[in-house]
C-alpha positions in Angstrom: 5.1 10.1 1.7 4.4 6.9 -0.2 6.1 5.0 2.4 4.2 6.6 5.0 1.0 5.5 2.8 2.1 1.8 2.8 2.8 2.0 6.3 -0.9 2.8 7.1 -2.5 0.5 4.7 0.1 -2.4 6.4 -2.4 -5.3 7.7 0.2 -6.0 10.4 0.6 -2.5 11.5 -3.0 -2.3 11.8 -3.5 -5.3 13.5 -0.9 -4.5 16.1 -2.7 -1.2 16.3 -6.0 -2.7 16.9 -4.7 -5.2 19.5 -2.7 -2.5 21.2 -6.1 -0.3 21.6 -7.8 -3.2 22.8 -5.4 -4.0 25.6 -5.2 -0.2 26.5 -8.7 -0.2 26.9 -9.4 -2.9 28.9 -6.3 -1.9 31.2 -8.4 1.6 31.3 -11.1 -0.1 32.0 -10.0 -2.1 34.9 -8.5 0.6 36.2 -11.1 2.9 36.4 -13.4 -0.1 37.4 -11.3 -0.8 40.8 -11.0 2.8 41.5 -14.7 3.4 41.1 -14.9 0.2 43.6 -12.8 1.6 46.2 -14.0 4.9 46.0 -17.5 3.6 46.9 -16.4 1.6 50.1 -14.3 4.8 51.0 -17.4 6.9 50.6 -19.4 4.5 52.4 -16.8 3.9 55.4 -17.3 7.8 55.6 -21.1 7.9 55.3 -21.3 5.4 58.5 -18.9 7.6 60.5 -20.9 10.7 59.5 -24.2 9.1 60.7 -22.5 8.0 63.9 -21.5 11.7 64.8 -24.6 13.1 63.9 -26.4 10.5 66.0 -23.9 10.8 68.8 -25.1 14.4 69.1 -28.7 14.0 68.2 -28.8 11.9 71.4 -27.6 14.8 73.7 -31.4 15.9 75.3 -30.3 19.1 76.4 -29.7 22.1 74.3 -27.4 23.9 76.6 -25.5 20.1 76.6 -25.6 20.0 72.8 -23.9 23.3 72.8 -21.4 22.5 75.1 -20.3 19.5 73.6 -20.0 21.1 70.4 -17.9 24.1 71.5 -15.7 21.8 73.0 -15.4 19.2 70.0 -14.8 22.3 67.4 -11.8 23.3 69.8 -10.1 19.8 69.3 -11.1 18.7 65.9 -9.1 19.2 63.3 -10.6 21.1 60.4 -8.3 19.2 57.7 -10.1 15.8 59.1 -13.5 16.7 60.0 -15.5 20.0 59.7 -18.4 20.6 62.0 -20.8 23.7 61.5 -23.9 24.1 63.7 -26.2 27.1 63.3 -28.6 26.9 66.2 -32.0 28.8 66.1 -30.7 31.3 68.2 -26.9 32.4 69.0 -23.9 32.4 67.3 -22.6 29.7 64.6 -20.3 27.0 66.3 -17.6 25.7 63.7 -14.3 25.0 62.9 -14.7 26.8 59.6 -16.0 30.3 58.8 -18.6 29.1 56.2 -20.2 25.9 54.4 -22.4 25.9 51.6 -26.0 24.6 52.0 -25.8 20.6 52.1 -28.7 18.6 52.2 -28.1 14.7 52.0 -24.6 13.4 51.4 -23.2 15.7 49.4 -19.4 16.2 47.9 -18.1 19.6 48.6 -14.8 20.7 47.5 -12.0 23.3 49.0 -13.0 26.4 47.0 -16.8 26.3 48.2 -15.6 26.4 51.8 -14.5 29.6 53.7 -12.2 28.2 55.6 -10.7 31.4 57.4 -7.5 30.5 59.2 -8.2 26.8 59.5 -6.6 24.6 57.1 -8.4 22.4 54.9 -8.6 19.4 52.8 -9.2 19.6 48.6 -12.4 17.6 49.0 -15.4 16.6 51.9 -18.3 14.3 51.9 -20.8 16.1 54.2 -24.3 15.7 55.5 -26.8 18.3 57.4 -29.5 17.2 59.7 -31.6 19.0 62.1 -30.1 18.4 65.7 -31.6 19.8 68.6 -32.6 23.2 68.2 -30.2 24.1 64.9 -28.7 22.7 61.9 -25.9 20.5 62.5 -23.4 20.0 59.2 -20.8 17.3 59.3 -18.0 17.0 56.9 -15.5 14.5 56.5 -12.5 14.6 54.3 -12.2 12.8 51.2 -8.4 12.5 51.1 -7.9 9.1 51.1 -10.1 9.0 47.8 -8.4 11.6 46.3 -4.5 10.1 47.3 -5.9 6.5 46.0 -6.7 8.0 42.8 -3.3 10.1 42.6 -1.6 6.4 43.3 -3.9 4.3 40.7 -2.8 7.3 37.9 1.1 6.6 39.2 0.4 3.1 38.9 -1.0 3.6 35.4 2.1 5.9 34.4 4.8 3.8 36.1 3.3 0.4 35.2 1.0 0.9 32.2 2.8 2.9 30.0 6.2 1.3 29.9 3.8 -1.8 29.0 2.1 -0.1 26.5 5.4 1.2 24.9 7.3 -2.2 25.0 4.2 -3.9 23.4 3.9 -1.1 20.7 7.7 -1.8 20.1 7.4 -5.5 20.1 4.0 -4.8 17.7 6.2 -2.4 15.4 8.8 -5.0 15.0 6.4 -7.7 14.3 4.5 -5.7 11.8 7.9 -4.8 10.3 8.5 -8.2 10.1 5.3 -9.5 8.8 5.7 -6.1 6.1 9.1 -7.3 4.7 7.7 -10.9 4.1 4.7 -10.0 2.6 6.9 -7.6 0.2 8.7 -10.3 -0.3 5.8 -12.4 -1.6 4.3 -9.4 -3.6 7.7 -8.7 -5.1 7.7 -12.5 -6.1 4.2 -12.5 -7.6 5.1 -9.1 -9.4 8.0 -10.9 -10.9 5.8 -13.8 -12.0 3.2 -11.4 -13.7 6.3 -10.4 -15.6 7.4 -13.3 -17.1 10.2 -14.7 -14.6 9.0 -18.0 -14.2 11.8 -18.9 -12.1 11.0 -16.4 -9.1 10.2 -18.1 -6.0 9.2 -16.7 -2.5 11.8 -17.9 0.2 10.6 -20.0 2.6 12.6 -21.0 5.7 12.8 -24.6 7.4 11.4 -23.7 10.8 8.8 -21.5 9.2 5.0 -22.6 10.2 3.2 -19.4 10.2 0.2 -18.5 8.3 2.6 -16.2 5.6 4.9 -19.8 5.4 1.6 -21.1 3.9 0.9 -18.8 1.6 4.6 -18.6 0.6 4.5 -22.5 -0.1 1.3 -21.7 -2.0 2.8 -19.3 -4.3 5.8 -21.4 -5.0 3.6 -24.0 -6.0 1.6 -22.4 -8.3 4.6 -20.8 -9.9 6.1 -24.3 -10.6 2.7 -25.4 -11.9 2.8 -22.3 -14.1 6.2 -22.5 -15.1 6.0 -26.1 -16.4 2.8 -25.7 -17.9 4.3 -22.5 -19.7 7.4 -24.4 -20.6 5.6 -27.3 -22.2 3.1 -24.8 -24.6 6.7 -23.0 -25.7 8.1 -26.1 -26.4 5.0 -27.4 -27.9 4.8 -23.8 -30.0 8.8 -24.4 -30.8 8.5 -27.6 -31.9 5.6 -27.2 -34.4 7.6 -24.3 -35.7 10.7 -26.2 -36.3 9.1 -29.0 -37.8 7.2 -26.7 -40.1 9.9 -24.5 -41.1 12.2 -27.2 -42.9 9.5 -28.7 -45.0 8.4 -25.4 -46.0 11.9 -23.8 -46.7 12.1 -27.2 -48.8 9.0 -26.0 -51.2 10.4 -22.9 -51.3 13.2 -24.3 -52.8 11.7 -26.8 -54.9 9.2 -24.1 -56.4 12.6 -22.1 -57.3 14.0 -24.8 -59.1 10.8 -25.2 -60.7 10.9 -21.4 -62.2 14.6 -21.7 -62.8 14.7 -25.2 -64.8 11.0 -25.8 -66.3 9.9 -23.8 -69.5 6.7 -22.1 -68.2 3.7 -20.4 -69.5 3.4 -16.4 -68.5 0.2 -17.7 -66.5 1.7 -20.4 -64.8 5.3 -18.1 -63.9 3.0 -16.1 -62.1 1.4 -18.6 -60.1 4.7 -19.8 -59.1 6.0 -16.5 -57.8 2.8 -16.3 -55.9 3.5 -19.5 -54.2 7.0 -18.5 -53.4 5.9 -15.2 -51.7 3.2 -17.1 -49.4 6.2 -19.8 -48.8 8.1 -16.9 -47.5 5.8 -15.0 -45.8 5.0 -18.5 -44.1 8.8 -18.9 -43.2 8.9 -15.5 -41.6 6.1 -16.2 -39.5 7.7 -19.2 -38.2 10.8 -17.5 -37.7 8.7 -14.4 -35.8 7.4 -17.3 -33.5 10.9 -18.8 -32.7 12.1 -15.8 -31.9 9.0 -14.8 -29.7 9.2 -18.2 -27.9 13.3 -17.4 -27.5 12.4 -13.5 -26.0 9.4 -15.0 -23.6 11.5 -17.6 -22.3 13.9 -15.1 -20.9 17.4 -16.7 -23.1 18.6 -13.5 -24.0 19.2 -11.9 -20.7 22.7 -12.9 -20.2 23.4 -10.3 -23.1 22.0 -7.5 -21.2 23.9 -4.2 -20.4 24.0 0.0 -20.4 22.7 0.6 -23.9 22.3 4.1 -25.0 18.5 4.4 -27.0 19.8 7.6 -28.5 22.5 5.6 -30.6 19.9 2.8 -31.4 17.1 5.5 -32.3 19.8 7.4 -34.8 20.6 3.9 -36.2 17.6 2.8 -37.1 16.1 5.9 -38.3 19.3 6.5 -40.8 18.6 3.1 -41.7 15.1 3.2 -42.7 14.9 6.8 -43.8 16.0 6.3 -47.4 13.5 3.5 -48.1 10.6 5.7 -46.0 11.7 8.8 -48.4 11.5 6.6 -51.4 7.8 5.4 -50.5 6.8 8.9 -49.7 7.1 9.1 -46.0 8.8 11.3 -43.9 10.8 10.1 -40.9 11.7 12.7 -38.2 13.7 12.3 -35.0 13.7 14.2 -32.1 16.3 14.0 -28.8 14.9 16.0 -26.0 18.6 16.6 -24.8 22.1 15.0 -25.9 23.3 13.2 -22.7 23.2 9.4 -23.1 20.3 7.7 -22.6 20.9 4.3 -20.8 19.0 1.5 -20.1 19.5 -2.1 -19.3 18.9 -4.2 -22.3 19.9 -6.2 -25.9 20.7 -3.7 -28.2 19.6 -6.2 -31.1 16.5 -6.7 -29.4 16.0 -3.1 -28.7 17.0 -2.1 -32.3 13.7 -4.4 -33.6 11.3 -2.9 -31.2 12.1 0.8 -32.9 12.2 -0.8 -36.4 9.1 -2.8 -35.8 7.2 0.4 -34.6 8.5 2.5 -37.5 7.7 -0.5 -39.8 4.3 -0.9 -38.5 3.4 3.0 -39.2 4.8 3.0 -42.4 2.7 -0.1 -43.6 -0.5 1.4 -41.8 -0.3 5.1 -43.0 -1.7 6.8 -46.4 1.2 7.6 -48.7 2.6 11.1 -47.3 2.5 10.4 -43.9 5.0 11.5 -41.1 6.7 9.2 -38.6 7.9 10.7 -35.6 10.5 9.3 -33.3 11.1 11.0 -29.9 13.3 10.1 -27.1 12.8 12.0 -23.7 13.4 11.5 -19.6 10.4 11.5 -17.2 12.2 11.3 -13.7 14.3 8.4 -13.3 13.0 6.7 -16.7 13.6 7.0 -20.3 10.6 7.3 -22.9 10.5 6.2 -26.4 8.0 7.4 -28.5 6.5 6.6 -32.1 4.0 8.5 -33.6 2.1 8.8 -37.0 -0.5 10.8 -38.2 -2.4 7.9 -39.9 -5.9 6.6 -39.3 -4.5 4.8 -35.8 -6.4 2.0 -34.2 -9.9 2.1 -32.6 -9.3 2.4 -28.5 -10.9 -1.0 -28.1 -8.8 -2.8 -30.4 -5.5 -1.9 -28.9 -5.0 -4.3 -26.3 -6.1 -7.1 -29.1 -3.4 -5.9 -31.8 -0.5 -6.9 -29.0 -1.8 -10.5 -29.6 -0.3 -13.2 -31.5 -1.5 -13.1 -35.0 -4.0 -10.8 -34.6 -4.4 -8.3 -37.5 -7.0 -5.6 -37.9 -7.3 -6.1 -41.4 -9.1 -9.5 -41.4 -9.1 -10.5 -44.8 -5.4 -10.8 -44.3 -4.9 -9.7 -47.8 -2.0 -6.9 -46.7 1.5 -7.4 -46.0 2.4 -8.4 -42.1 1.7 -11.5 -40.1 0.5 -10.1 -37.0 3.4 -10.7 -34.8 5.2 -7.2 -35.1 3.8 -5.8 -32.2 3.5 -9.1 -30.4 7.4 -9.0 -30.4 7.6 -5.4 -29.5 5.2 -6.2 -26.3 7.5 -9.4 -25.4 10.4 -7.3 -25.8 9.5 -4.6 -23.6 8.3 -7.2 -20.7 11.4 -8.9 -20.9 13.3 -5.1 -20.5 11.0 -4.2 -17.8 9.9 -1.2 -19.5 5.8 -0.4 -19.9 4.4 -0.2 -23.2 1.2 1.8 -23.9 -0.8 2.3 -27.1 -2.8 5.9 -27.0 -4.6 8.0 -29.7 -2.4 10.6 -31.6 -5.6 12.6 -32.9 -5.1 11.7 -35.5 -3.0 8.7 -35.7 -1.4 6.1 -33.1 1.1 7.0 -30.3 3.5 4.4 -29.1 4.9 4.9 -25.6 7.8 2.7 -24.3 9.1 3.4 -20.8 12.3 2.2 -19.9 14.0 2.3 -16.3 16.9 4.6 -16.9 20.5 3.3 -15.9 22.3 5.7 -13.6 26.3 6.3 -15.0 28.3 5.1 -12.2 
């Protein structure tokens, strides 16, 4: 059904249908115009013949001679070609058919309107009735030529036009399918670029010279420019993180040595411990930034393989549950069924996703809250969800919390560096998973939908 909808929305297919429709209408109009012109010429010729016949009878002065002439002509005139019908003011009707409908000026009468009697007649006639002598004369000429001409034109349409339309339709469908395939390739490449695969490019043949080639070339040029720009930005971020990480670690070492080797007052010791804590937070922030740059660069894709999320979830919950219980929180793990939940990914990164989400819940919910982890299937996807019953995140800030270094607590006095959900989002993008944040009423519900790997 979806494929049919895409075909209907296909621009090449619609253009093919439009041009084919124009061709059919123009061809039909041409044949119709030709038929009408030829029919008009035939009718004009018949009108002249009928006028000449009526004039020839009207030229006979004596009524008796006119009647005798009509009687002779009726005997030898084939009703299939010409109908003669004379109704004198007095006397019997002279005709080669038994009856005709009333006729005024030139009129077309059909077979069903004629009482043919024992005579064979044609399907259609052009007739005219005039006063001739002492009676009313009607002369009708067969229009069989016009009918046959129409049948011939219809045969030409069926034999000539329909195969042409069929061939044009097949050629148009082939061209539309080729264009649709190339458009799909461009769309797929744009999707890959949007998903962070900056090396994706649209294949372009050497002999391609059409408009789609121009678009493909423009997309590739844009992708190359974006790849270079992003690579430059990432390199700058990585260089800064590397350059600052070492001096900060040295500061931490120096502060630690001061604490161990120097006699300090109680107040000085407290200040040094605070300085050590802050430097430790700075080091963790730089480590997270470096890891984020590595993930966004896609350098870990070579470690991907079938990974069972059920095992990952069980291990993470088992590891974090004792600490959560000690702090007064409750962790709850629900697995929809026992079958493996295989996804294509890196086990370490997937573990970090779940650990970050759980720790985020533990950090931002009041003591006594419950953090629920659930694993289920939805069609061909695996759905990992983490929910809590805490204060949640305002709806307008769901997108903001996925940004680097963004924190709801603007004073930044609480634990954390604002990179936890950013790392989760980057890892989800790397794995082709969809991350969504929803209101759990109360609390926050985080869903991660992974494509499921089908076991061979």
